[in-house]
RODO-2510 file (C-alpha; in nm, 4 decimals, decimal comma):
residues 297
     n   res          X          Y          Z
     1     m    10,2336    19,8297    18,8073
     2     t    10,4284    19,5468    18,8493
     3     v    10,6213    19,4562    19,1538
     4     p    11,0239    19,3804    19,0928
     5     a    11,0878    19,2649    19,4475
     6     i    10,9676    19,1415    19,7575
     7     f    11,1624    19,2498    20,1205
     8     a    11,0461    19,0810    20,4457
     9     f    11,1842    19,2321    20,8321
    10     g    11,0486    19,0897    21,1403
    11     d    11,0532    18,7162    21,2736
    12     s    11,0796    18,3357    21,1970
    13     i    10,8045    18,3597    20,9958
    14     v    10,9854    18,5423    20,6870
    15     d    11,3071    18,4679    20,8154
    16     q    11,4638    18,3012    20,5264
    17     g    11,7886    18,1795    20,6785
    18     n    11,9522    18,4680    20,8812
    19     n    11,9815    18,2888    21,1912
    20     n    12,2313    18,0447    21,0289
    21     a    12,4758    18,3261    21,0467
    22     i    12,4380    18,4458    21,3797
    23     k    12,5051    18,2940    21,7733
    24     t    12,1518    18,2341    21,8767
    25     l    11,9607    17,9112    21,9838
    26     i    11,6920    18,0065    21,7664
    27     k    11,7970    17,8225    21,4686
    28     c    11,6059    17,5353    21,2455
    29     d    11,8807    17,4417    20,9750
    30     f    11,8015    17,0799    21,0518
    31     m    11,5217    16,8577    20,9929
    32     p    11,2526    16,8375    20,9995
    33     y    11,2477    17,1521    20,9121
    34     g    11,2641    17,1707    20,5358
    35     k    11,1650    16,8448    20,4484
    36     d    10,9125    16,9240    20,1882
    37     f    11,1676    17,1819    20,0295
    38     e    11,3220    17,1290    19,6973
    39     g    11,5375    16,8477    19,7621
    40     g    11,4561    16,7863    20,1157
    41     v    11,6796    17,0628    20,2510
    42     s    11,7096    17,2445    20,5882
    43     t    11,7517    17,6071    20,4640
    44     g    11,6823    17,7890    20,7871
    45     r    11,3278    17,8780    20,7044
    46     f    11,1020    17,7778    20,9940
    47     c    10,8601    17,5873    20,8139
    48     n    10,8749    17,2464    20,6220
    49     g    10,9120    17,4359    20,2892
    50     k    10,8711    17,7699    20,1467
    51     t    10,7488    18,0461    20,3462
    52     p    10,5364    18,3818    20,2898
    53     p    10,8113    18,5894    20,0637
    54     d    10,8782    18,2407    19,8815
    55     l    10,4878    18,2185    19,7969
    56     i    10,4155    18,5419    19,7408
    57     a    10,7178    18,5872    19,5263
    58     e    10,6318    18,2791    19,3427
    59     e    10,2371    18,3767    19,2320
    60     l    10,3453    18,7331    19,1549
    61     g    10,5859    18,5691    18,9147
    62     i    10,9087    18,7707    19,1034
    63     a    11,1063    18,4510    19,1780
    64     e    11,0580    18,0961    19,3137
    65     l    11,2398    18,2319    19,6386
    66     i    11,3773    18,5047    19,8201
    67     p    11,6695    18,4517    19,9865
    68     a    11,7999    18,5544    20,3184
    69     y    12,0309    18,8716    20,3230
    70     l    12,3117    18,7149    20,5159
    71     d    12,3123    18,3901    20,3064
    72     p    12,6949    18,3672    20,2304
    73     n    12,5582    18,2484    19,8790
    74     l    12,3847    18,5452    19,7525
    75     k    12,5053    18,6759    19,4666
    76     l    12,5008    19,1022    19,3562
    77     m    12,2526    18,9985    19,1164
    78     d    12,0122    18,8381    19,3223
    79     l    11,9244    19,1618    19,5265
    80     k    11,7307    19,3331    19,2508
    81     k    11,4501    19,0911    19,3237
    82     g    11,4665    19,0960    19,6649
    83     v    11,5753    18,9656    19,9854
    84     s    11,4920    18,8978    20,3615
    85     f    11,5996    19,0655    20,6671
    86     s    11,4389    18,8655    20,9124
    87     s    11,5010    18,6599    21,1777
    88     g    11,3675    18,4257    21,4124
    89     g    11,2769    18,5344    21,7906
    90     c    11,2160    18,9187    21,6722
    91     g    10,9862    19,1456    21,7827
    92     y    10,8834    19,4699    21,8121
    93     d    10,9857    19,5047    22,1759
    94     p    11,3585    19,5366    22,1700
    95     q    11,3623    19,3004    22,4481
    96     t    11,2396    19,0324    22,2758
    97     a    11,5219    18,9859    22,0315
    98     k    11,7806    19,0277    22,3087
    99     l    11,6523    18,7614    22,5084
   100     v    11,7355    18,4886    22,2683
   101     s    12,0360    18,7036    22,0646
   102     v    11,8698    18,7490    21,7451
   103     i    11,8757    19,0351    21,5071
   104     s    11,6620    19,3614    21,6373
   105     l    11,4440    19,5479    21,4168
   106     s    11,7048    19,8267    21,4309
   107     d    11,9230    19,5833    21,3471
   108     q    11,7352    19,5118    21,0537
   109     l    11,6769    19,8576    20,9501
   110     e    12,0476    19,8554    20,9053
   111     l    12,0812    19,5761    20,6964
   112     f    11,8576    19,7053    20,4595
   113     k    12,0817    20,0706    20,4748
   114     e    12,3459    19,8460    20,3771
   115     y    12,1609    19,6782    20,1092
   116     i    12,0295    19,9993    19,9129
   117     g    12,4152    20,0965    19,9207
   118     k    12,4899    19,7681    19,7389
   119     l    12,2111    19,7752    19,4806
   120     k    12,3061    20,0684    19,3956
   121     g    12,6327    20,0392    19,3080
   122     v    12,4687    19,7031    19,0760
   123     v    12,1376    19,9131    18,8876
   124     g    12,2356    20,2653    18,9647
   125     e    12,0293    20,5367    19,2263
   126     e    11,7587    20,5431    18,9912
   127     e    11,6891    20,2131    18,9311
   128     t    11,7354    20,1613    19,3248
   129     h    11,4436    20,4098    19,3872
   130     n    11,2337    20,2478    19,1127
   131     i    11,2829    19,8779    19,3299
   132     l    11,2091    20,0594    19,6578
   133     s    10,9318    20,2560    19,5655
   134     n    10,7301    19,9695    19,3869
   135     s    10,8269    19,6763    19,5489
   136     i    10,6387    19,4683    19,8514
   137     h    10,8154    19,5680    20,2003
   138     l    10,6387    19,2639    20,4310
   139     l    10,6492    19,2952    20,8377
   140     v    10,5680    19,0318    21,0331
   141     a    10,6156    19,0313    21,4059
   142     g    10,4357    19,0216    21,7551
   143     s    10,3944    18,6553    21,8199
   144     d    10,7355    18,6386    21,9935
   145     d    10,6498    18,9908    22,1901
   146     l    10,3484    18,8072    22,3212
   147     a    10,3899    18,4393    22,3701
   148     n    10,7352    18,4821    22,4942
   149     t    10,8131    18,8304    22,6186
   150     y    10,4498    18,8853    22,7929
   151     f    10,3434    18,5846    22,8701
   152     t    10,6607    18,3679    22,9506
   153     f    10,9478    18,5634    23,0501
   154     g    10,7222    18,7544    23,2793
   155     v    10,7137    19,1217    23,1238
   156     g    10,3423    19,1007    23,1475
   157     q    10,3949    19,1734    23,5334
   158     l    10,5731    19,4475    23,4539
   159     y    10,3008    19,6212    23,2215
   160     d     9,9474    19,5839    23,1613
   161     l     9,8586    19,4423    22,8545
   162     s     9,7034    19,7572    22,6775
   163     s    10,0011    19,9563    22,7466
   164     y    10,2435    19,7006    22,5930
   165     s    10,0144    19,6762    22,2802
   166     d    10,0641    20,0301    22,2892
   167     l    10,4628    20,0003    22,3092
   168     m    10,4210    19,7523    22,0095
   169     v    10,2506    19,9309    21,7767
   170     s    10,4556    20,2318    21,8089
   171     s    10,7914    20,0566    21,7217
   172     a    10,5908    19,9175    21,4234
   173     s    10,4811    20,2500    21,3322
   174     t    10,8399    20,3775    21,3802
   175     f    11,0177    20,1295    21,1809
   176     i    10,7595    20,1788    20,8940
   177     q    10,8090    20,5637    20,9061
   178     e    11,1979    20,4736    20,9010
   179     i    11,1850    20,2364    20,5956
   180     y    10,9432    20,4809    20,4107
   181     k    11,2170    20,7626    20,4326
   182     l    11,4700    20,5103    20,2688
   183     g    11,2227    20,4246    19,9635
   184     a    10,9757    20,1850    20,0791
   185     r    10,6602    20,2679    19,9468
   186     r    10,4375    19,9477    19,8983
   187     i    10,4086    19,8597    20,2796
   188     a    10,2540    19,5436    20,4091
   189     v    10,1957    19,4701    20,7640
   190     f    10,1181    19,0912    20,8562
   191     g     9,8711    19,1077    21,1957
   192     i     9,9523    18,8401    21,4618
   193     p     9,8133    18,4881    21,4161
   194     p     9,6295    18,2853    21,6963
   195     i     9,9250    18,2099    21,9102
   196     g     9,7171    18,0804    22,1736
   197     c     9,6564    17,7587    21,9736
   198     l    10,0348    17,7360    21,8757
   199     p    10,1752    17,3663    21,9974
   200     s    10,3936    17,5564    22,2339
   201     q    10,1493    17,7467    22,3914
   202     r     9,8834    17,4550    22,3787
   203     t    10,0936    17,2894    22,6053
   204     l    10,1960    17,6238    22,8165
   205     a     9,8236    17,7736    22,8893
   206     g     9,5667    17,5375    22,7587
   207     g     9,5637    17,3288    23,0341
   208     g     9,5592    16,8891    23,0691
   209     a     9,3519    16,9110    22,7304
   210     r     9,5831    17,1346    22,5617
   211     m     9,2909    17,3660    22,3987
   212     c     9,3664    17,6923    22,2102
   213     s     9,4578    17,9473    22,5118
   214     q     9,1667    18,2066    22,4730
   215     k     9,3948    18,4459    22,7021
   216     y     9,6855    18,4566    22,4097
   217     n     9,4583    18,4802    22,1285
   218     q     9,2518    18,7364    22,2524
   219     a     9,5745    18,9611    22,3587
   220     a     9,6579    18,9244    21,9589
   221     q     9,3061    19,0198    21,8419
   222     l     9,3971    19,3738    22,1054
   223     v     9,6953    19,4125    21,9105
   224     n     9,5742    19,3481    21,5743
   225     s     9,2709    19,5906    21,6030
   226     k     9,5120    19,8968    21,6684
   227     f     9,7906    19,7113    21,4306
   228     s     9,4921    19,8305    21,1771
   229     s     9,4219    20,1537    21,2572
   230     q     9,7628    20,2151    21,2701
   231     c     9,8075    20,1486    20,9153
   232     d     9,4996    20,3701    20,8561
   233     s     9,6615    20,6646    20,9758
   234     l     9,9852    20,6067    20,8389
   235     i     9,8407    20,5987    20,4939
   236     k     9,6966    20,9296    20,5787
   237     k    10,0221    21,0650    20,6883
   238     l    10,2893    20,9096    20,4939
   239     p    10,2112    21,0976    20,0990
   240     q    10,2289    20,8001    19,7961
   241     s    10,2482    20,5272    20,0829
   242     r    10,0014    20,2331    20,0599
   243     v    10,0378    20,0724    20,4227
   244     v     9,7803    19,7542    20,4227
   245     y     9,7360    19,5597    20,7410
   246     f     9,6988    19,1608    20,6402
   247     d     9,4367    18,9798    20,8281
   248     i     9,6025    18,6847    20,9586
   249     y     9,3790    18,5762    21,2335
   250     n     9,1118    18,4846    21,1064
   251     p     9,1654    18,3019    20,8340
   252     v     9,4326    18,0718    21,0078
   253     l     9,2162    18,0341    21,3269
   254     d     8,9318    17,9207    21,1193
   255     l     9,1887    17,6760    20,9235
   256     i     9,2489    17,5523    21,2483
   257     q     8,8984    17,4995    21,3872
   258     s     8,7362    17,3807    21,0191
   259     p     8,9654    17,2255    20,8485
   260     q     8,7146    17,0148    20,6944
   261     n     8,5793    17,3422    20,5042
   262     y     8,9408    17,3671    20,2982
   263     g     8,9874    17,0332    20,1748
   264     e     9,0531    16,6353    20,2402
   265     w     9,2020    16,6570    20,6044
   266     d     9,4827    16,4684    20,7768
   267     d     9,4732    16,3890    21,1042
   268     s     9,8515    16,3188    21,1768
   269     l     9,9236    16,7017    21,0272
   270     q     9,7854    16,8058    21,3714
   271     s     9,5998    17,1462    21,3091
   272     t     9,9049    17,2694    21,0629
   273     s     9,8439    17,1606    20,7252
   274     v     9,4990    17,0690    20,5026
   275     r     9,5269    16,8713    20,1436
   276     l     9,4317    17,0982    19,8910
   277     d     9,3988    16,9978    19,4278
   278     g     9,6285    16,6604    19,5662
   279     k     9,9203    16,8677    19,7222
   280     n     9,9751    16,9000    20,0963
   281     y    10,0052    17,2793    20,2184
   282     s    10,0914    17,4614    20,5087
   283     y     9,8406    17,7042    20,6372
   284     w    10,0588    17,9853    20,5226
   285     s    10,0610    17,8123    20,1986
   286     y     9,6799    17,8544    20,1897
   287     v     9,6543    18,1762    20,3385
   288     i     9,8825    18,3641    20,1144
   289     r     9,7652    18,2113    19,7769
   290     n     9,3798    18,2854    19,8559
   291     f     9,4522    18,6385    20,0117
   292     l     9,6408    18,7446    19,7065
   293     k     9,3700    18,6775    19,4959
   294     g     9,1510    18,9525    19,7020
   295     k     9,4197    19,1932    19,8036
   296     k     9,6226    19,4316    19,5855
   297     m     9,9101    19,5889    19,7013
***
């Protein structure tokens, strides 16, 4: 079965530029973002080049790029190959999006419903059903919940970590079931990366040597273990669904800790890139390209 489109929901990892269209401080439509993108353009993607939706779509032969749904230049015919509804700064906890005035998951769901209406107008109801049921729907969130809402903004004083992680997983489960009702069947849930190794968190919680914060990383591992179990449960609950948990944590951590194992290392890139086959790739590029070799949706 071919994959006709890629859809993305969640946070900055899969935000293709939706935050450009809203009033928020969480933006990246300026340099150095996009410096390695075609033409060196800052598109609103929170990286130097392509994002996971782009890389997956390219690898599967769907399209070179997946656009943001709120892109003012989006054409109706572009809808057939997928879009991103994601918003940098969003999380599973509704408060996470509110804190930084970005598009919450509940609002992303409403945009998805609007999109489906538009798609039906372009290709008809039957083809819309085929596109939704056979496409890959990416759900990527949770980093901002832990790094910002829980540890930085003080929600950790109201919840113990176990209770807060249950709230996150419950929200993710509800969202998955909602997009399932709308026609999604192939759903990929990305785990949380080692957030304790993010530059910002190493500065805030890594001590004078700016080491990876084990406390933050252990929190990510806890949530990931619950995500994985919940995905297994949802497959049994939702007929004809394929809900797959993507372990992002371990390959990214290994790439950060042992970059020399993955190619020629450039110290100036500060644990974010390796040189492979003569090209510099962000670790997302490396993880996605190699993950797709071993995962089937």
